[in-house]
C-alpha positions as CSV (number, residue, x, y, z in Angstrom):
1,M,0.0,0.0,0.0
2,N,1.5,3.2,-1.0
3,A,1.5,6.4,1.0
4,R,-1.4,8.0,-0.9
5,M,-3.7,5.1,-0.2
6,K,-2.8,5.2,3.4
7,L,-3.6,8.9,3.6
8,E,-7.0,8.4,2.0
9,K,-7.9,5.7,4.4
10,F,-6.8,7.8,7.4
11,K,-9.1,10.7,6.2
12,R,-12.1,8.5,5.8
13,I,-11.7,7.0,9.3
14,F,-11.2,10.5,10.7
15,L,-14.3,11.8,9.1
16,E,-16.4,8.9,10.3
17,Q,-15.3,9.4,13.8
18,Y,-15.9,13.1,13.7
19,L,-19.4,12.6,12.3
20,V,-20.2,10.2,15.1
21,L,-18.8,12.5,17.7
22,T,-20.8,15.5,16.3
23,I,-24.0,13.5,16.3
24,F,-23.4,12.4,19.8
25,S,-22.7,16.0,20.9
26,V,-25.9,17.2,19.3
27,I,-27.9,14.5,21.0
28,A,-26.3,15.2,24.3
29,A,-26.9,18.9,24.0
30,M,-30.6,18.3,23.2
31,L,-31.0,15.9,26.1
32,I,-29.4,18.5,28.4
33,L,-31.7,21.3,27.0
34,F,-34.8,19.1,27.4
35,M,-33.9,18.1,30.9
36,T,-33.2,21.7,31.8
37,G,-36.5,22.8,30.3
38,L,-38.4,20.3,32.4
39,A,-36.7,21.7,35.4
40,I,-37.6,25.3,34.5
41,F,-41.2,24.9,33.1
42,N,-42.4,22.7,35.9
43,T,-46.0,24.1,36.2
44,K,-48.7,22.8,33.8
45,I,-51.8,25.0,33.6
46,T,-55.0,24.8,31.6
47,I,-56.3,28.1,30.3
48,S,-59.8,28.5,28.9
49,D,-61.9,31.6,27.9
50,G,-64.9,29.8,26.4
51,E,-63.7,30.0,22.9
52,R,-60.4,28.2,23.2
53,T,-58.6,26.0,25.7
54,I,-54.8,25.6,25.9
55,H,-52.4,23.8,28.2
56,V,-49.1,25.6,29.1
57,L,-45.9,24.9,31.0
58,T,-44.7,28.1,32.7
59,E,-42.4,29.3,35.4
60,K,-44.6,32.3,36.0
61,E,-46.5,32.5,39.3
62,E,-48.8,35.5,38.9
63,V,-52.0,35.0,37.0
64,D,-51.7,38.2,35.0
65,D,-48.2,37.2,33.9
66,I,-49.3,33.7,32.9
67,L,-52.2,35.2,30.8
68,I,-49.9,37.7,29.1
69,E,-47.3,35.0,28.4
70,S,-50.1,32.8,26.9
71,G,-51.5,35.6,24.7
72,F,-54.8,36.2,26.6
73,T,-56.1,39.6,27.3
74,L,-58.8,40.6,29.8
75,G,-61.8,42.9,29.1
76,D,-62.9,45.5,31.7
77,Y,-65.8,43.3,32.9
78,D,-64.3,39.8,32.4
79,V,-64.1,37.7,35.6
80,V,-61.2,35.2,36.2
81,T,-61.8,32.1,38.3
82,L,-58.9,29.7,39.4
83,G,-58.7,26.0,40.0
84,S,-56.0,24.1,41.9
85,R,-54.8,20.6,42.6
86,N,-54.9,18.8,45.9
87,N,-51.7,20.5,46.9
88,D,-53.2,23.9,46.2
89,E,-50.9,24.4,43.2
90,L,-52.6,26.4,40.5
91,S,-53.8,24.1,37.7
92,E,-56.6,26.0,35.9
93,I,-57.4,29.5,34.8
94,I,-60.9,30.2,33.5
95,I,-61.7,33.5,31.9
96,N,-65.4,34.3,32.1
97,R,-66.0,36.7,29.2
98,A,-68.4,39.5,29.9
99,F,-71.3,40.1,27.5
100,E,-74.1,42.7,27.3
101,V,-77.4,42.0,29.0
102,P,-80.2,44.5,28.0
103,V,-82.7,45.2,30.8
104,T,-86.0,46.8,29.9
105,A,-88.2,48.3,32.6
106,D,-90.3,51.5,33.2
107,G,-90.3,52.3,29.5
108,K,-86.5,52.3,29.0
109,T,-83.7,49.8,28.3
110,V,-80.3,49.9,30.0
111,T,-77.4,47.6,29.1
112,V,-75.4,45.8,31.8
113,F,-72.2,43.9,31.3
114,A,-72.3,40.5,33.1
115,T,-70.8,37.0,33.0
116,S,-72.3,33.6,33.1
117,L,-71.5,33.5,36.8
118,E,-74.1,36.1,37.7
119,T,-77.8,35.6,38.3
120,V,-80.6,37.7,36.9
121,G,-81.2,39.1,40.3
122,Y,-77.6,40.2,40.6
123,V,-77.8,41.9,37.1
124,L,-80.9,43.8,38.3
125,D,-78.9,45.0,41.3
126,K,-76.2,46.2,39.0
127,A,-78.7,48.0,36.9
128,D,-80.3,49.5,40.1
129,I,-83.7,48.1,39.2
130,T,-86.0,46.7,41.9
131,I,-89.1,44.5,41.3
132,D,-92.2,44.0,43.3
133,D,-94.0,40.8,44.0
134,D,-96.7,41.6,41.5
135,D,-94.3,42.6,38.7
136,I,-93.9,40.3,35.7
137,I,-90.4,39.3,34.7
138,N,-89.6,37.1,31.7
139,V,-86.8,35.1,33.4
140,N,-86.4,33.7,36.9
141,V,-84.4,36.0,39.2
142,D,-82.3,33.0,40.4
143,E,-81.4,31.9,36.9
144,L,-77.8,32.5,35.6
145,V,-77.6,34.8,32.7
146,E,-75.9,33.9,29.4
147,D,-74.9,35.6,26.2
148,G,-78.2,36.5,24.5
149,T,-80.2,36.9,27.7
150,E,-82.7,39.8,27.6
151,I,-84.5,40.8,30.8
152,V,-87.9,42.4,30.4
153,I,-89.9,43.6,33.4
154,Q,-93.5,44.6,33.2
155,R,-94.8,46.8,36.1
156,V,-98.0,45.6,37.6
157,V,-100.2,48.0,39.5
158,R,-103.3,46.8,41.3
159,K,-105.9,49.3,42.6
160,V,-108.7,48.3,44.9
161,E,-111.5,50.9,44.9
162,T,-114.8,51.3,46.7
163,K,-117.5,53.1,44.8
164,T,-121.0,53.9,45.6
165,S,-123.6,54.0,42.8
166,A,-127.3,54.8,42.9
167,I,-130.0,52.2,42.5
168,P,-132.9,53.8,40.7
169,F,-136.3,53.5,42.3
170,E,-139.3,52.1,40.5
171,T,-142.7,53.7,40.3
172,E,-145.8,51.9,41.4
173,Y,-149.3,53.0,40.3
174,T,-152.4,52.2,42.4
175,T,-155.8,53.5,43.2
176,S,-156.9,55.0,46.5
177,S,-160.1,56.1,48.1
178,F,-158.1,58.7,50.0
179,Y,-158.1,61.0,47.0
180,K,-160.5,62.7,44.7
181,R,-161.4,60.7,41.6
182,N,-159.1,61.0,38.5
183,T,-156.4,62.8,40.4
184,E,-152.8,61.5,40.6
185,N,-151.3,61.7,44.1
186,T,-147.9,60.8,45.3
187,V,-148.4,58.5,48.2
188,T,-144.7,57.7,48.7
189,E,-141.8,59.8,47.5
190,G,-139.3,57.6,45.6
191,E,-135.8,57.4,47.0
192,E,-132.8,56.0,45.2
193,G,-131.0,53.1,46.8
194,E,-127.2,52.7,47.2
195,L,-125.0,50.0,45.9
196,T,-121.4,49.8,47.3
197,T,-119.0,48.0,44.9
198,V,-115.4,46.9,45.8
199,S,-113.4,46.3,42.6
200,E,-109.8,45.6,41.7
201,T,-108.3,47.1,38.5
202,T,-105.0,45.8,37.2
203,Y,-102.7,47.9,35.0
204,I,-99.6,46.4,33.2
205,D,-97.1,49.1,32.3
206,G,-99.9,51.7,32.6
207,V,-102.3,49.8,30.3
208,L,-105.6,48.4,31.7
209,S,-105.3,44.7,31.9
210,S,-108.2,43.5,33.9
211,F,-111.2,44.7,36.0
212,N,-112.7,42.4,38.6
213,V,-115.6,43.1,41.0
214,I,-114.6,41.8,44.4
215,S,-117.9,42.4,46.2
216,E,-121.2,44.2,45.7
217,E,-123.6,45.1,48.6
218,V,-126.8,47.0,48.7
219,T,-126.1,49.4,51.5
220,K,-129.4,51.2,51.1
221,E,-132.6,49.7,49.6
222,P,-134.4,51.9,47.1
223,V,-137.9,53.2,48.1
224,N,-140.4,52.9,45.3
225,E,-142.4,55.9,44.4
226,V,-146.2,55.2,44.8
227,I,-148.6,57.2,42.8
228,A,-152.3,56.7,43.5
229,T,-155.2,57.7,41.3
230,G,-158.1,58.9,43.4
231,T,-161.4,57.0,43.4
232,A,-163.5,59.1,45.8
233,K,-166.1,61.6,44.6
234,R,-164.3,64.2,46.7
235,T,-161.2,64.2,48.8
236,P,-162.3,62.3,52.0
237,W,-161.9,63.8,55.5
238,S,-161.0,60.4,56.9
239,T,-158.1,58.4,55.7
240,A,-158.2,55.8,58.6
241,K,-158.6,52.9,56.2
242,E,-158.7,52.2,52.4
243,V,-162.0,51.2,51.0
244,E,-162.2,49.8,47.5
245,L,-164.6,52.0,45.4
246,D,-166.2,51.5,42.0
247,E,-166.2,54.0,39.2
248,N,-169.0,55.9,40.8
249,G,-167.1,56.3,44.1
250,I,-169.3,53.8,45.9
251,P,-167.9,50.9,48.0
252,V,-167.5,47.8,45.9
253,S,-168.7,45.6,48.7
254,Y,-171.3,46.6,51.4
255,E,-174.3,45.1,53.3
256,K,-176.7,47.9,53.0
257,V,-177.0,51.7,52.8
258,I,-178.9,54.0,55.2
259,T,-179.7,57.6,54.2
260,G,-180.0,60.4,56.7
261,K,-178.6,63.6,58.2
262,A,-174.9,63.9,59.1
263,T,-173.5,66.6,61.4
264,A,-170.0,67.0,62.9
265,Y,-168.5,67.5,66.3
266,S,-165.1,67.7,68.0
267,S,-163.6,67.5,71.5
268,S,-161.3,69.7,73.5
269,R,-159.9,66.8,75.4
270,S,-156.4,65.6,74.5
271,T,-157.5,61.9,74.3
272,P,-161.3,61.9,73.9
273,R,-163.2,58.6,74.2
274,G,-166.7,57.8,72.9
275,A,-169.5,56.1,74.7
276,S,-168.2,52.7,73.5
277,G,-165.0,53.4,75.3
278,Q,-163.0,53.6,72.1
279,K,-160.6,56.5,71.5
280,L,-162.1,59.1,69.2
281,Y,-160.2,60.3,66.0
282,V,-161.0,61.5,62.5
283,G,-162.6,58.3,61.3
284,T,-164.9,57.6,64.2
285,V,-168.6,58.7,64.3
286,A,-171.5,58.9,66.8
287,V,-174.6,56.8,66.0
288,N,-177.7,55.3,67.5
289,P,-176.2,51.9,68.5
290,N,-179.6,50.4,68.3
291,I,-179.5,51.1,64.5
292,I,-175.8,51.0,63.9
293,P,-174.0,48.9,66.6
294,Y,-170.7,50.1,68.0
295,G,-167.7,48.8,66.0
296,T,-169.6,48.8,62.7
297,E,-167.4,49.8,59.8
298,L,-168.9,52.5,57.5
299,Y,-168.3,54.6,54.4
300,I,-170.0,58.0,54.4
301,V,-170.6,60.2,51.4
302,S,-173.1,63.0,50.8
303,T,-176.1,62.1,48.5
304,D,-175.1,64.8,46.0
305,G,-171.4,63.7,46.1
306,S,-170.3,67.2,47.2
307,I,-168.6,66.0,50.4
308,V,-167.0,62.7,51.4
309,Y,-166.3,61.8,55.0
310,G,-164.9,58.4,54.0
311,Y,-164.2,55.3,56.1
312,A,-165.6,55.4,59.7
313,V,-166.2,53.2,62.8
314,A,-169.2,53.6,65.0
315,A,-167.8,54.5,68.4
316,D,-170.0,57.2,70.2
317,T,-173.6,58.4,70.6
318,G,-175.6,61.4,71.6
319,L,-179.1,62.8,72.2
320,A,-179.7,63.9,68.7
321,L,-178.7,60.5,67.5
322,M,-180.9,58.6,70.0
323,D,-184.0,60.7,69.2
324,G,-183.6,60.2,65.5
325,R,-182.8,63.8,64.5
326,V,-179.4,62.9,63.2
327,L,-178.2,59.6,61.6
328,V,-174.5,60.1,62.2
329,D,-172.3,62.7,63.9
330,V,-168.8,62.6,62.3
331,F,-165.8,63.4,64.5
332,T,-163.4,66.2,63.3
333,D,-160.1,67.4,64.6
334,S,-161.2,70.9,65.6
335,Y,-164.3,73.0,66.3
336,S,-163.7,75.0,63.1
337,S,-163.6,71.8,61.1
338,S,-166.9,70.7,62.5
339,C,-168.4,74.1,61.6
340,Q,-167.0,73.7,58.1
341,W,-168.7,70.4,57.7
342,G,-172.1,71.8,58.8
343,A,-174.9,69.3,58.0
344,H,-175.4,67.2,54.9
345,Q,-177.8,64.5,53.7
346,V,-175.6,61.4,53.4
347,N,-175.5,57.8,52.4
348,V,-174.1,55.6,55.1
349,Y,-172.8,52.3,53.6
350,I,-172.6,49.5,56.1
351,L,-169.5,47.6,55.0
352,D,-169.2,43.8,55.0
């Protein structure tokens, strides 16, 4: 082997050994670097913001530094929550991104920034909005908000009112022997009644929603107006009792009729009594009890119809009555009234 061949062989062996050494050095360097890196980046942390999740190894200890190092930025209203392993070593960083929550109430809408960690009630507190028990809200106050949540509050106002309204009276028409024939006379004045109503009116955002009657009570009964058409030939002196009369002003029902003279008298006593012992008033008359017994009910009207005494009860007597000069002596409320009556030829109807 010549010198040139020896030299070439030496070069090849040298290059092979150099290459092996270089490869070994590189591998050793990489192993050293990797081992050193594991020693430096000894904290593994998961970071999530709802859109992406990454896992990082870091030597940083402050959350802000870790986030910056990992390329995460925080908004003004974002909320960060942390998780840790059993040894309390930080293992998770969660970024709760804030979003807009519109709140509509009282005719206006305000926007509040919130995260999914917050309830509807907490958002209302941030918006400085209170709700009453009767108000209507479209979401539960204990519900967590999410991106897209809209809160709408409808104000409910309930008004309980007590009102009084009139109950109209009715008009009754009748006939009466107390009044002159074909005249209309108000026997009883009509009075309106009173209805007390308790009601509840509900308004939603100022608009009438419902009206309910809670109770109704008639607190005053109406008094019907009574109008009587007279049936007597003339206005009677006595209104002690109604007597049904026919179209001629004569009692519809009677036993017999006696015709004779009728005079009038009165008494100065405060509580006069007749011979029968009965108290005397306009509506009692003196008679001959042998002809018309005491207690007999009568109806007295002049034969010419010019004057009507009306209903009467036989309760007294007197000399002129007993000797037959007078058939009946009607009682009046005063001496002047008795003079006004004077004397008349009358029909005395003996009632059934």
